[in-house]
C-alpha positions as a printed Julia matrix, in Angstrom:
73×3 Matrix{Float64}:
  -8.46   -8.55   20.02
  -6.09  -10.65   17.97
  -3.04   -8.38   17.83
  -2.73   -7.9    14.06
  -1.75   -4.23   14.35
   0.9    -4.98   16.98
   2.35   -7.81   14.9
   2.53   -5.68   11.74
   4.19   -2.81   13.61
   6.81   -5.17   15.06
   7.55   -6.66   11.64
   7.98   -3.18   10.14
  10.29   -2.03   12.95
  12.36   -5.25   12.75
  12.69   -5.0     8.96
  13.61   -1.31    8.91
  16.09   -1.76   11.78
  18.09   -3.95    9.43
  18.1    -1.22    6.74
  15.71   -3.21    4.57
  12.94   -1.65    2.54
   9.54   -2.28    4.04
   6.46   -0.87    2.34
   3.04   -1.37    3.82
  -0.43   -0.99    2.45
  -4.01   -1.58    3.45
  -7.16   -1.92    1.4
  -8.68    1.32    2.7
  -7.31    4.69    3.77
  -8.98    4.24    7.15
  -7.12    0.96    7.72
  -3.83    2.49    6.53
  -4.1     5.18    9.23
  -3.49    2.49   11.87
   0.13    2.24   10.74
   2.95    4.75   10.29
   3.92    5.34    6.63
   1.28    2.96    5.25
  -0.8     3.8     2.22
  -3.58    2.15    0.26
  -2.87   -0.74   -2.09
  -4.16    1.4    -4.97
  -1.6     4.1    -4.2
   1.34    1.8    -3.49
   0.96   -0.27   -6.65
  -0.38    2.59   -8.78
  -3.46    0.56   -9.57
  -6.21    2.87  -10.75
  -9.5     2.91   -8.92
 -11.86    3.11  -11.89
 -15.62    3.07  -11.72
 -17.06    0.48  -14.04
 -19.35    3.02  -15.7
 -16.33    5.26  -16.52
 -14.35    2.47  -18.16
 -14.63    1.42  -21.79
 -15.94   -2.12  -22.29
 -13.12   -4.71  -22.45
 -10.5    -2.05  -21.64
  -7.72   -3.65  -19.58
  -6.61   -2.09  -16.29
  -2.85   -1.99  -15.8
  -0.74   -1.59  -12.69
   1.52    1.46  -13.07
   4.6     1.02  -10.9
   7.11    3.85  -10.83
  10.64    2.75   -9.94
  11.73    6.37   -9.47
   9.25    7.25   -6.71
  10.84    7.55   -3.29
   8.52    5.77   -0.86
  10.72    6.42    2.16
   9.72    9.48    4.13
């Protein structure tokens, strides 16, 4: 055990205790469940998870951030 989860939780608590915005994400939903209020990177940054066979050739993939979304629960 290295203590990554404990370290991340302490950083989040410290940051939020100072009324700062702290958003967390993980690469998978399973990993995000280890932390309170974490989500996947795809959800946080609005980056579409597109299968290669469903995408048009040479079609760019864009990150869709929404400034209006309230991430605080």
